[in-house]
DRENDO-1510 file (C-alpha; in Angstrom, 1 decimal, always signed):
<recs>
REC; n; res; u; v; w
REC; 1; MET; -2.5; -7.7; -8.5 .
REC; 2; SER; -0.7; -7.6; -11.4 .
REC; 3; VAL; +2.0; -5.0; -11.7 .
REC; 4; ALA; +2.3; -4.7; -15.3 .
REC; 5; ILE; +0.2; -1.7; -14.7 .
REC; 6; LEU; +2.7; +0.0; -12.4 .
REC; 7; TYR; +5.6; -0.8; -14.3 .
REC; 8; HIS; +4.9; -0.2; -18.3 .
REC; 9; VAL; +2.6; +2.6; -17.5 .
REC; 10; GLN; +3.4; +4.5; -14.3 .
REC; 11; GLY; +7.1; +2.9; -14.4 .
REC; 12; ILE; +7.2; +2.1; -11.2 .
REC; 13; ARG; +9.3; -0.8; -10.0 .
REC; 14; LYS; +9.7; -2.4; -6.5 .
REC; 15; TYR; +6.2; -1.8; -5.8 .
REC; 16; ALA; +3.4; -4.9; -5.5 .
REC; 17; LEU; -0.8; -3.2; -6.6 .
REC; 18; ARG; -3.1; -3.4; -3.8 .
REC; 19; LYS; -6.0; -2.0; -5.2 .
REC; 20; ILE; -7.3; +0.4; -7.9 .
REC; 21; SER; -10.1; +2.8; -7.3 .
REC; 22; ILE; -11.9; +5.5; -9.5 .
REC; 23; LYS; -13.4; +8.5; -7.9 .
REC; 24; LYS; -14.9; +11.2; -9.7 .
REC; 25; ASP; -11.9; +11.4; -12.9 .
REC; 26; ILE; -9.2; +9.7; -10.7 .
REC; 27; PHE; -7.6; +6.9; -10.9 .
REC; 28; ILE; -6.4; +5.8; -7.2 .
REC; 29; PHE; -3.2; +2.7; -7.4 .
REC; 30; GLU; -2.6; +1.8; -3.8 .
REC; 31; CYS; +0.6; +0.1; -3.4 .
REC; 32; PHE; +3.1; -1.7; -1.2 .
REC; 33; TRP; +6.8; -2.4; -1.6 .
REC; 34; ARG; +7.1; -5.9; -2.7 .
REC; 35; HIS; +10.5; -6.7; -1.7 .
REC; 36; PRO; +11.3; -6.7; +2.1 .
REC; 37; GLU; +15.0; -8.0; +1.6 .
REC; 38; GLU; +16.2; -5.1; +0.2 .
REC; 39; LEU; +15.7; -2.3; +2.7 .
REC; 40; LYS; +18.5; +0.1; +3.0 .
REC; 41; CYS; +19.3; +3.1; +4.9 .
REC; 42; ALA; +18.1; +5.7; +3.6 .
REC; 43; GLY; +21.7; +8.1; +4.7 .
REC; 44; CYS; +24.5; +5.4; +4.7 .
REC; 45; ARG; +22.9; +2.6; +2.3 .
REC; 46; SER; +23.9; -0.4; +4.8 .
REC; 47; GLY; +21.2; -3.4; +4.6 .
REC; 48; ASN; +21.8; -3.8; +7.8 .
REC; 49; VAL; +18.4; -2.3; +9.1 .
REC; 50; ARG; +14.5; -3.6; +10.7 .
REC; 51; ARG; +11.7; -2.3; +9.8 .
REC; 52; LYS; +10.0; +1.0; +11.8 .
REC; 53; GLY; +6.4; +0.7; +10.4 .
REC; 54; THR; +5.3; +2.6; +7.2 .
REC; 55; LYS; +4.2; +6.2; +5.9 .
REC; 56; MET; +1.3; +6.9; +3.4 .
REC; 57; ARG; +2.7; +9.2; +0.8 .
REC; 58; ILE; +0.5; +10.3; -2.5 .
REC; 59; PHE; +2.0; +11.2; -5.9 .
REC; 60; THR; +0.8; +12.6; -9.1 .
REC; 61; GLY; +0.6; +9.8; -12.0 .
REC; 62; VAL; +1.1; +9.8; -15.8 .
REC; 63; PRO; -2.5; +10.5; -17.1 .
REC; 64; MET; -4.4; +8.0; -18.6 .
REC; 65; GLY; -6.7; +8.6; -21.1 .
REC; 66; ASN; -8.4; +11.6; -20.2 .
REC; 67; MET; -8.5; +10.3; -16.7 .
REC; 68; ARG; -5.5; +11.5; -13.7 .
REC; 69; THR; -3.7; +9.3; -11.3 .
REC; 70; ARG; -3.0; +9.3; -8.4 .
REC; 71; ILE; -0.5; +7.0; -6.4 .
REC; 72; HIS; -1.2; +6.0; -2.8 .
REC; 73; ALA; +2.3; +4.2; -1.9 .
REC; 74; GLU; +3.1; +2.8; +1.7 .
REC; 75; ILE; +6.8; +4.2; +2.3 .
REC; 76; PRO; +8.6; +1.6; +4.4 .
REC; 77; ARG; +10.9; +3.4; +7.6 .
REC; 78; VAL; +13.8; +1.5; +8.7 .
REC; 79; HIS; +15.8; +1.4; +11.9 .
REC; 80; CYS; +19.6; +1.8; +10.3 .
REC; 81; LEU; +21.6; -0.5; +13.1 .
REC; 82; ASP; +25.0; +0.8; +11.3 .
REC; 83; CYS; +24.5; +4.7; +11.5 .
REC; 84; GLY; +21.6; +4.4; +14.0 .
REC; 85; LYS; +19.2; +6.7; +11.1 .
REC; 86; VAL; +15.2; +6.4; +12.0 .
REC; 87; ALA; +13.7; +6.9; +8.4 .
REC; 88; GLN; +12.4; +6.8; +4.8 .
REC; 89; ILE; +14.0; +4.6; +2.5 .
REC; 90; HIS; +15.1; +6.1; -0.7 .
REC; 91; ILE; +12.2; +6.3; -3.3 .
REC; 92; ASP; +12.9; +6.1; -7.2 .
REC; 93; LEU; +9.0; +7.1; -6.9 .
REC; 94; ALA; +9.8; +10.9; -6.8 .
REC; 95; ARG; +12.6; +13.2; -7.1 .
REC; 96; PRO; +14.4; +14.6; -3.8 .
REC; 97; ASN; +13.4; +17.9; -2.5 .
REC; 98; VAL; +16.1; +20.6; -3.9 .
</recs>
């Protein structure tokens, strides 16, 4: 599916759209990371990593018309071969917890 709706409406980059569905008054966008060659460790930012699965996270998106939106994103987990950390990659979909 086209990533234009994610990019232009929601401002989401580096993700591909798998499916769009509607439940009640909510648009649900299911997406996944589309650049496996760009995976980096969240701790040391090294590209010397191996995939260790994914975790589904749900974000609130920008409303479209009178409908709410939810982004269901598969966030890759990686094992860094340099620092040894196993964690989710850094994502631009949400601000870090402060």
